Every structure is written in C-alpha cells, then in structure tokens.
N, C-alpha and C positions, 0 to 999 in steps of 0.2 A: 281751249276755244279755237285756236289756230287749226288744230287738227280736225276738228269738227267741220270747219269751213272747207278745208281741203277735201274731205270725204264728200261734202255736198256739192262742191263746184261741179264735178263731172255730171252729177245727177241733174243739176240745174241746166247745164248746157244741153243735156239731151231733152229736157222737158219741151214739149211743143214740136218735136221733131217727127212724130209719128204720122201715119196715114190711117183715118178711120174708114173702114169699109161700110157703107151705108147702103147695101144691097143684100138681098136673101140669096142663100145658096152659093155656088161657085162664082169667081169672079168673072164678070162678062168680058168678053175679048175686046169689047169696044168702050170700055169703062171711060168716064170723064172724071177729071180731077179738079177740085177747087182749092186754091192755096189761100191761106190767111196768114197772120202773124202768129208767132208763138205767144202765148199767154205770159209766159216768163220770159222776159227779154232783157237786153242790155240797154234800156233806157230810150227806146224809140219814142219820139215825140208824140205819135199817135198810132195806135195799134186796133187792128180789127181781128176778132176772134170768132170762130164758129161755135155756137151754142147747140143748135139742133139742126137736123136735117130730116124733113118729112116727118116730124115728131120724134125722131131718135135723138136721144141726148148724146153729145159729143164730149168726152171727157177732156179734161185740162191738158192732157199730154198730146193731144193732136192738134196740128197746125193745117193739115190737109184732110180733105174727104174725097173718096171716090164713090161715084154713083153710076147707075145705069144711065145711059142717055135719055133724055126726055124732060118733062116738066117737074120741077122740084121747088120745094119751099125751104128757104134758109133763114134761120133766126140767128143773127149776128150782134155781137157787142162791139162798140167803138169807145175806146178810152183815150182820153186826152190826158197825157202825163202831167202837163203844167197844172191842171186844175183838178185832176183825177176825176173828172166828169166822165161818167159812162151813159151812153145812150144805146138803146136797143132798136134794132132795125130788122124788118121782114121784107125779104126779097123773094119774089116769085120769078124764077128763072127757067130757061129752055136751054138745055145743055146738049151739044152735038156729040155724036160718037167719037170718042178718042180726044175729045176737046180738053185743052188746059186753060184754066181760068184763074184770075186773081182778084180777090176782094180789095177795093181801093176805097179809101176814106177821104173826104174833104172837110176841112173845119168850117164851122158857121161863122158868119161875120163877127169880129171881135175876138176870134180865136180862144173862146172860153168853152166850147163844146164841139162834137162832130155835127156836121150839118147833113151830110149825105155819105151814104156807102153804095158803091156799084160794083157790078161784076164786069171785068174786061177780059176779053180773050187774049191769050198769050201768043 
C-alpha cells in the first residue's frame, strides 16, 4: 500500500498543473490566461475549477486556460471543503490581449457554500 501511495504522490502533485489551449490553430501571440485552483489540491478551504470555456470541456488536469483575447463564456465550479458543497457559476468575460486573470471565490453568508465567483486581473 505504501509503495502505491509513493507512486501516486508525484502524479497527484502534477494534477491540475497543466494549461488548456482553448483556441483553434496556432497559439495566438497575444493569448490571455485564466488561472484557477487545481481540482486535486492539498486541502484548500475553497477551490474554483474551470469546467468549460466557450463550450469546450476542460479536463481535470488543467488549472489554467489560454484563450484568444475577446469575449468568452466560462463555466466554473466552486467547492467549499468543509461542507463539500459544489456550486456552478457562469461568467461572461472580456479578456484583454496578453492578460493574466485569476478566478476568485467568496463564500456565502454562513460559510456553507460559495456565494460568488469573479475574475480578477493580475
């Protein structure tokens, strides 16, 4: 059992570290990047993960997405560790060329679930 855990540990550490390319063709020179939390994490009290970008599914291993600048639709999940409550949020966002953004969550009153998810420029 210990050997299996030691083999899985590096894989879990890498989970959620990748960047999903949500554009067609070659990488745009002015790509915008949206950062979220890894879906597999070390016990963060609240996590925000990206589920879809413009209808494209984002696999569990990605914690960042890169898109061409402009208007995009993000589908994100917010999970509160203490209650294991998951809420889904749709964000219609306008991203600037070369922009770096971070998804940020706020808990609802009573700290039982996520109340709001917003996108902040970094």
